[in-house]
DRENVEX-713502 format. One line per 2 residues: number of its first residue (from 0); their letters; for each residue y, x, z of C-alpha. Coordinates in nm, 4 decimals. Layout:
NUM = A = Y/X/Z ~ ...
// end
This chain:
0 = MA = 1.3783/0.8617/-2.3041 ~ 1.0805/0.7825/-2.5173
2 = QL = 0.8604/0.4307/-2.4205 ~ 0.5445/0.5666/-2.2157
4 = TA = 0.2703/0.2702/-2.2580 ~ -0.0079/0.3202/-1.9499
6 = GI = -0.3082/0.1041/-2.1610 ~ -0.3701/-0.1113/-1.8687
8 = NR = -0.1606/-0.3847/-1.5965 ~ -0.0500/-0.2581/-1.2697
10 = DD = -0.3555/-0.5518/-1.1054 ~ -0.6251/-0.4067/-1.3499
12 = AF = -0.5077/-0.0290/-1.2368 ~ -0.5189/-0.1831/-0.8466
14 = AL = -0.9064/-0.2908/-0.9495 ~ -0.9883/0.0266/-1.1374
16 = LE = -0.8766/0.1950/-0.7710 ~ -1.0722/-0.0212/-0.5460
18 = QH = -1.3772/0.0092/-0.7253 ~ -1.3556/0.3758/-0.6749
20 = NK = -1.1910/0.4474/-0.3342 ~ -1.3073/0.2291/-0.0264
22 = EE = -1.0937/0.3746/0.2611 ~ -0.8027/0.3047/0.3623
24 = FH = -0.6301/0.6013/0.3615 ~ -0.6854/0.6347/-0.0061
26 = IE = -0.5621/0.3585/-0.0584 ~ -0.2326/0.3815/0.1537
28 = HA = -0.1388/0.7369/-0.0082 ~ -0.2138/0.5575/-0.3565
30 = LA = -0.0009/0.2875/-0.2640 ~ 0.2660/0.5576/-0.1153
32 = LE = 0.2486/0.7492/-0.4850 ~ 0.3252/0.4088/-0.6143
34 = GT = 0.6058/0.3051/-0.4585 ~ 0.7439/0.6909/-0.4690
36 = MR = 0.7086/0.7072/-0.8200 ~ 0.8576/0.3394/-0.9218
38 = YF = 1.1610/0.4561/-0.7208 ~ 1.2504/0.7813/-0.9267
40 = AH = 1.1646/0.5777/-1.2358 ~ 1.4279/0.3076/-1.1491
42 = EF = 1.6939/0.6155/-1.1446 ~ 1.5585/0.8817/-1.3711
44 = DP = 1.3733/0.6610/-1.6708 ~ 1.3774/0.3162/-1.6077
46 = EN = 1.2585/0.1973/-1.8701 ~ 0.8990/0.3192/-1.8421
48 = EE = 0.9229/0.1962/-1.4522 ~ 0.5718/-0.0305/-1.4804
50 = FW = 0.4298/0.3493/-1.6614 ~ 0.5607/0.5920/-1.3634
52 = SI = 0.4111/0.3807/-1.0740 ~ 0.0356/0.3433/-1.2518
54 = VG = 0.0616/0.6680/-1.2788 ~ 0.1400/0.7076/-0.8957
56 = LL = -0.1239/0.4467/-0.8027 ~ -0.3841/0.6053/-0.9911
58 = HD = -0.2972/0.9538/-0.9445 ~ -0.6197/1.0650/-0.7152
60 = LD = -0.8692/0.7757/-0.8379 ~ -1.1252/0.9742/-0.8477
62 = WE = -1.0821/1.1918/-0.5411 ~ -1.2972/0.9920/-0.3281
64 = EF = -1.5911/1.0254/-0.5235 ~ -1.5293/1.4006/-0.5991
66 = PQ = -1.2497/1.5811/-0.3772 ~ -1.3553/1.9205/-0.5423
68 = LE = -1.0283/2.0677/-0.6791 ~ -1.2029/2.2285/-1.0013
70 = VH = -1.2794/1.8878/-1.0873 ~ -1.0611/1.6543/-0.9416
72 = SR = -0.8799/1.4659/-1.2255 ~ -1.0935/1.5346/-1.5062
74 = TA = -1.3723/1.3261/-1.3716 ~ -1.1359/1.0215/-1.3195
76 = EP = -1.1034/1.0482/-1.7601 ~ -1.3663/0.8329/-1.8187
78 = WL = -1.2940/0.5690/-1.5868 ~ -0.9422/0.5761/-1.7410
80 = RE = -1.0499/0.4903/-2.0640 ~ -1.3033/0.2425/-2.0412
82 = AG = -1.0195/0.0643/-1.8798 ~ -0.7851/0.0938/-2.1811
84 = GT = -0.5701/0.3830/-2.0313 ~ -0.3635/0.5663/-2.2586
86 = DE = -0.3742/0.9644/-2.3971 ~ -0.0225/0.9383/-2.1893
88 = LV = -0.1760/0.8120/-1.8663 ~ -0.4923/1.0444/-1.9172
90 = HA = -0.2334/1.3245/-1.9447 ~ 0.0186/1.2515/-1.7032
92 = IQ = -0.2578/1.1849/-1.4130 ~ -0.4803/1.4788/-1.5021
94 = SH = -0.1093/1.6981/-1.4770 ~ -0.0939/1.6594/-1.1234
96 = NF = -0.4150/1.9118/-1.0870 ~ -0.2927/2.1737/-1.3748
98 = AA = -0.4593/2.4617/-1.1908 ~ -0.7769/2.3221/-1.2891
100 = EG = -0.9428/2.4400/-1.6212 ~ -0.9258/2.1698/-1.8749
102 = CP = -0.6427/2.0088/-1.7105 ~ -0.3027/2.0074/-1.8972
104 = EP = 0.0676/2.1299/-1.7315 ~ 0.3084/1.8969/-1.6484
106 = EL = 0.5483/1.8129/-1.9421 ~ 0.7531/1.5096/-1.8836
108 = FM = 0.9960/1.5360/-1.6249 ~ 0.7891/1.2474/-1.4199
110 = EK = 0.4503/1.4418/-1.4260 ~ 0.6862/1.7654/-1.2635
112 = VL = 0.7992/1.4788/-1.0198 ~ 0.4178/1.2950/-0.9700
114 = FA = 0.3443/1.6437/-0.8716 ~ 0.6241/1.7005/-0.6061
116 = VD = 0.5836/1.4321/-0.4348 ~ 0.1846/1.4204/-0.3864
118 = EL = 0.1671/1.6383/-0.1330 ~ 0.5018/1.5972/0.0296
120 = TG = 0.4745/1.2444/0.0905 ~ 0.1256/1.3078/0.2601
122 = LV = 0.3626/1.5581/0.4937 ~ 0.6285/1.2398/0.5479
124 = GA = 0.3464/1.0058/0.6518 ~ 0.2482/1.2629/0.9095
126 = AV = 0.5529/1.3004/1.0383 ~ 0.6409/0.9577/1.0543
128 = LM = 0.3323/0.9210/1.2607 ~ 0.4283/1.1501/1.5342
130 = RP = 0.8115/0.9569/1.5666 ~ 0.8603/0.7002/1.8948
132 = SK = 0.9437/0.4499/1.5836 ~ 0.6631/0.5247/1.3810
134 = SV = 0.8603/0.4506/1.0918 ~ 1.0165/0.6413/0.8120
136 = MD = 1.3775/0.4802/0.8694 ~ 1.4995/0.7132/1.1020
138 = LP = 1.3405/1.0083/0.9533 ~ 1.6009/1.2848/0.9393
140 = LK = 1.5410/1.5798/0.7230 ~ 1.6141/1.8076/0.9955
142 = SL = 1.2972/1.6881/1.1546 ~ 1.0673/1.7001/0.8384
144 = KK = 1.2126/2.1001/0.7349 ~ 1.0754/2.1768/1.1187
146 = KF = 0.7463/1.9922/1.0204 ~ 0.7020/2.1716/0.6714
148 = KD = 0.7252/2.4807/0.8551 ~ 0.4913/2.4692/1.1119
150 = KR = 0.2021/2.5278/0.9147 ~ -0.0424/2.3875/1.1591
152 = FA = 0.1274/2.0994/1.1340 ~ -0.0747/1.8726/0.8644
154 = AG = -0.2500/2.1710/0.7531 ~ -0.4231/2.0071/0.4367
156 = CS = -0.0628/1.9380/0.2474 ~ -0.0154/2.2336/0.0570
158 = RD = 0.3154/2.3296/0.1365 ~ 0.2943/2.5721/-0.1878
160 = VI = 0.2684/2.3081/-0.4116 ~ 0.6063/2.1348/-0.2457
162 = SR = 0.7627/2.4379/-0.3000 ~ 0.6513/2.4535/-0.6458
164 = GA = 0.6793/2.0909/-0.7190 ~ 1.0587/2.1106/-0.6106
166 = EL = 1.1487/2.4459/-0.9033 ~ 0.9522/2.2277/-1.1480
168 = CG = 1.2095/1.9491/-1.1001 ~ 1.4790/2.2017/-1.0965
170 = WS = 1.6050/2.0790/-0.7467 ~ 1.5807/2.2772/-0.4168
172 = LD = 1.3458/2.2081/-0.1348 ~ 1.6002/1.9968/0.1139
174 = EL = 1.6823/1.7711/-0.2093 ~ 1.3214/1.7222/-0.3011
176 = ME = 1.2469/1.6149/0.0603 ~ 1.5850/1.4189/0.1243
178 = RT = 1.4788/1.2119/-0.2401 ~ 1.1280/1.1827/-0.1073
180 = IA = 1.2252/1.0432/0.2138 ~ 1.4784/0.8029/0.0630
182 = AM = 1.1863/0.7066/-0.1825 ~ 1.0087/0.6121/0.0547
184 = QS = 1.2562/0.3994/0.2699 ~ 1.2808/0.1983/0.0049
186 = FA = 0.9338/0.0243/0.0420 ~ 0.8648/0.0801/0.3788
188 = PD = 0.7533/-0.2316/0.5600 ~ 0.9935/-0.2312/0.8080
190 = RD = 1.3170/-0.1336/0.5808 ~ 1.5040/-0.5150/0.6347
192 = TF = 1.3959/-0.5203/1.0114 ~ 1.4241/-0.1823/1.1282
194 = QP = 1.5808/-0.1758/1.4770 ~ 1.5703/0.2701/1.5967
196 = QE = 1.4320/0.2545/1.9776 ~ 1.6302/0.3542/2.2314
// end
């Protein structure tokens, strides 16, 4: 695959994220996407692992200040450009909100994965909070599927977007869910010490 360049390193990307995001939830979501995208890059595009992870970290850069879907991702462009962000970085970030006017559709596999896992990581995170262990390490696929089918649970996580994302990646919904659980387990803080509760 072609080499992709973000134009900004990880430390500067995180500083930019903190400049425009003050709420802990938004920072945690950005970190979850960073880790998830890095996991998928390691499997599918290892030479661009850093690019994938920075895209994940900055994908919702403008959401806290501009949470309107019709402008989300576009309002981040000048901030990204000023920080040295490349055309590739801007395109990748804007593509996850391609329903908005002026945002491009996902083209690269990386962009399709970003679209697919953005909402799903939120659903996984919400499902984890309901578990006695509060850990993704013992989250079974069947439990996540049950939460997915319950439209009242984590209602803000679009099931349509998640399903569309699976299609874009060429995966079944089950495969997307399994892969995303595994991705989030790969950077879970308790992955090395986890002991399921009796």
